[in-house]
C-alpha positions in Angstrom: 0.0 0.0 0.0 1.2 3.5 -0.9 1.5 6.2 1.8 0.1 9.7 0.9 2.0 12.8 1.8 1.3 16.5 1.1 2.4 17.7 -2.3 3.7 21.1 -3.2 0.3 22.1 -4.6 -1.4 21.3 -1.3 -2.6 17.9 -2.6 -1.2 14.5 -1.8 1.3 12.2 -3.5 1.5 8.5 -3.0 4.9 7.0 -2.2 5.5 3.3 -3.1 6.9 1.0 -0.4 10.4 -0.2 -0.8 13.4 -1.7 1.1 15.2 0.7 3.4 17.9 -1.9 4.1 17.8 -1.2 7.9 17.9 -3.7 10.8 15.2 -1.8 12.8 13.9 1.4 11.1 12.4 3.5 14.0 12.3 7.3 13.4 11.3 8.9 10.1 11.4 12.5 8.8 10.6 13.7 5.3 11.6 16.9 3.5 8.8 19.4 2.8 8.8 18.6 -0.9 8.8 14.9 -0.3 12.0 14.4 -2.2 14.0 12.6 0.5 13.2 10.6 3.6 15.6 10.1 6.5 15.4 7.0 8.7 17.0 6.4 12.1 18.0 2.7 12.3 18.4 2.0 16.0 19.9 -1.5 15.7 22.5 -0.8 13.1 23.6 2.6 14.4 23.0 4.1 11.0 21.0 6.9 9.4 19.5 6.0 6.0 18.6 8.5 3.3 16.0 7.3 0.8 14.3 8.6 -2.4 10.7 7.8 -1.7 9.7 8.4 -5.3 12.2 6.1 -7.0 13.1 3.0 -5.1 15.6 2.2 -7.8 17.9 4.7 -6.2 20.1 2.9 -3.7 19.6 4.2 -0.1 22.5 6.1 1.4 23.7 4.9 4.8 25.8 6.7 7.4 26.8 5.0 10.7 26.8 7.7 13.5 26.9 5.6 16.7 25.1 2.9 18.6 21.4 3.8 18.4 20.4 6.9 16.5 16.9 8.2 17.6 15.6 11.7 17.3 16.2 13.7 14.1 15.3 17.0 12.7 16.2 19.1 9.6 17.6 22.6 9.7 15.2 25.5 8.8 16.6 25.4 5.2 16.6 21.6 5.2 20.4 21.6 4.3 21.5 20.0 7.6 20.2 16.9 9.2 20.6 16.8 13.0 20.6 13.3 14.6 20.9 12.2 18.2 22.8 9.0 19.2 20.7 8.2 22.2 23.0 6.1 24.4 26.0 8.4 24.1 23.9 11.6 24.1 25.9 12.8 21.1 24.3 15.2 18.6 25.5 14.9 15.0 25.1 17.5 12.3 25.1 15.8 8.8 24.9 17.3 5.3 21.3 16.6 4.3 22.2 15.8 0.7 25.2 13.5 1.3 25.0 12.5 4.9 28.7 13.7 5.4 29.3 14.7 9.0 29.7 18.5 9.5 29.9 18.7 13.3 29.1 16.9 16.5 28.8 17.6 20.2 28.0 15.7 23.5 24.8 16.6 25.2 24.0 16.3 29.0 24.1 12.5 29.0 21.5 10.3 27.3 19.3 12.4 24.9 16.4 11.3 22.7 14.5 14.0 20.9 15.3 17.2 18.9 13.1 19.8 17.2 13.8 22.9 15.1 12.3 26.3 15.9 11.1 28.6 13.2 14.1 30.8 13.8 16.4 27.8 13.2 17.4 27.1 16.9 17.4 23.6 18.1 15.7 22.1 21.2 17.1 18.8 22.6 15.5 16.6 25.2 18.1 15.5 27.7 16.5 12.4 29.3 19.3 11.6 31.8 19.6 15.2 32.9 15.8 15.8 33.0 16.1 19.0 31.0 15.8 20.8 27.7 18.7 22.4 25.9 18.4 25.1 23.2 21.3 25.2 20.7 22.7 27.5 18.1 22.2 25.5 14.8 25.6 26.5 13.4 28.0 26.2 16.4 25.8 23.7 18.4 26.6 25.7 21.5 24.0 25.5 24.3 22.3 28.9 24.8 19.6 28.0 27.2 18.7 25.2 29.6 15.3 24.4 31.1 15.0 21.9 34.0 12.1 19.4 34.0 10.6 17.3 36.7 11.2 14.2 34.6 12.9 13.1 31.4 11.0 13.9 28.2 10.9 11.1 25.6 8.6 13.0 23.3 8.7 16.6 22.0 6.2 18.4 19.6 6.6 22.0 18.6 3.7 24.1 17.4 4.5 27.7 16.8 5.9 29.1 20.0 4.6 26.3 22.2 6.5 23.1 22.9 4.7 20.1 24.2 7.0 17.8 26.2 5.8 14.3 27.1 7.4 13.4 30.5 8.3 10.1 32.0 6.1 10.8 35.1 2.9 10.5 33.0 2.4 14.2 32.1 2.7 16.6 29.3 4.1 20.1 30.0 3.7 23.0 27.7 6.7 25.3 27.3 6.5 28.9 26.0 9.6 29.0 23.9 9.6 32.9 23.8 9.7 33.0 27.6 11.6 29.7 27.9 9.4 28.6 30.8 6.7 26.0 31.5 3.3 27.7 31.3 0.9 24.8 31.5 0.5 21.0 31.4 -1.9 18.1 31.9 -1.8 14.4 33.1 -1.8 11.5 30.7 -2.1 7.8 30.8 1.0 5.6 31.5 4.2 6.3 29.6 3.3 9.2 27.2 5.6 9.4 24.2 4.8 11.2 20.9 2.3 14.1 20.7 0.9 16.2 17.9 -1.1 19.5 17.7 -3.7 19.2 15.0 -5.5 22.5 15.0 -5.6 26.0 16.5 -7.9 28.1 18.6 -9.7 31.1 17.2 -7.3 34.0 16.9 -4.4 31.7 15.9 -3.1 30.7 19.3 -3.2 27.5 21.3 -4.8 24.4 19.8 -5.7 20.8 20.3 -3.0 18.5 21.5 -3.0 14.7 21.3 -0.6 12.7 23.6 -0.1 9.1 22.8 0.5 6.4 25.5 0.6 2.6 24.9 -3.2 2.1 25.6 -4.7 5.6 25.5 -5.0 8.8 23.6 -5.5 12.0 25.6 -6.9 15.0 23.7 -6.8 18.5 25.2 -7.7 21.9 24.0 -5.4 24.7 25.2 -6.1 28.5 24.6 -4.5 31.4 26.3 -6.6 33.8 28.4 -9.0 35.8 26.4 -9.0 33.5 23.4 -12.2 31.6 22.8 -12.0 27.9 22.0 -13.6 26.6 18.8 -16.6 24.6 20.2 -17.2 23.0 16.7 -13.8 21.4 16.8 -14.6 19.8 20.2 -18.0 18.7 18.9 -16.4 17.1 15.9 -14.0 15.0 17.9 -16.8 13.8 20.1 -19.0 12.8 17.2 -16.2 11.1 15.2 -16.0 8.2 17.6 -15.4 5.5 14.9 -11.9 6.9 14.2 -10.7 6.5 17.8 -12.8 3.7 19.3 -14.6 4.1 22.6 -15.0 7.8 23.4 -15.9 9.0 26.9 -16.1 12.5 28.3 -13.1 13.7 30.3 -13.2 16.6 32.7 -15.3 18.6 30.3 -18.4 17.2 28.6 -18.7 17.2 24.8 -19.5 19.4 23.0 -17.0 21.9 24.2 -17.5 25.1 26.2 -15.6 28.3 26.1 -12.8 28.2 28.6 -9.6 30.0 29.0 -7.5 27.1 30.4 -6.2 23.8 29.3 -8.9 21.1 29.8 -9.2 17.5 28.9 -11.6 17.1 26.0 -11.8 13.3 25.8 -9.9 10.1 26.3 -10.0 6.9 24.2 -8.8 3.5 25.4 
């Protein structure tokens, strides 16, 4: 089965499946134009670059350590940043050739990395229970933010960073103020998260946090910004997509509130 991704015209293109030649392909990112995919192969210690539109093109492999995990592209997509989780080493690779440009040790074991709109990088230091903000060229740490637990999952939406913590929480970081501004409890062992829409006025949004047996959906809007009740109602009505849907701290359909509230949970 082919996998659709967004095309340059706003439509979708289907990529044909093909061999990646990895031992355990785990983490995947794709260029905006869909011309290249990058795979972190945790068992071989390699990063693999693939042309998803022509599987006749041989994948390019670059061994960077023991178990590469989190990856992100630079704002101009010319540099691929990869974290070797066990060593906590950040590698900067040429996104076209996978040749190494630079590397630096983080604060012990690290697992996730994202790129801000201004190009700066944010790394989750699991061992140190912190976030580091880095200069994308020198890789120097410019800011550090202590967390109450390690963050195995990061999701960036505008100026808000959603960090899934090992103590069954998601905290929301305002990257402009570089401080935690909100958060919510989740099920056991939250990992990845995604923001799927925005509140009226262009701020906040709906966040989904994934745990092994549950999906927690919350709507978060800053003070004075009204939530879009139709979005909440649509989530509640579309139960077939998520299985059994039950009301959380707020009943469906949504009500106008100025704080982060649980919309619904599926198990």
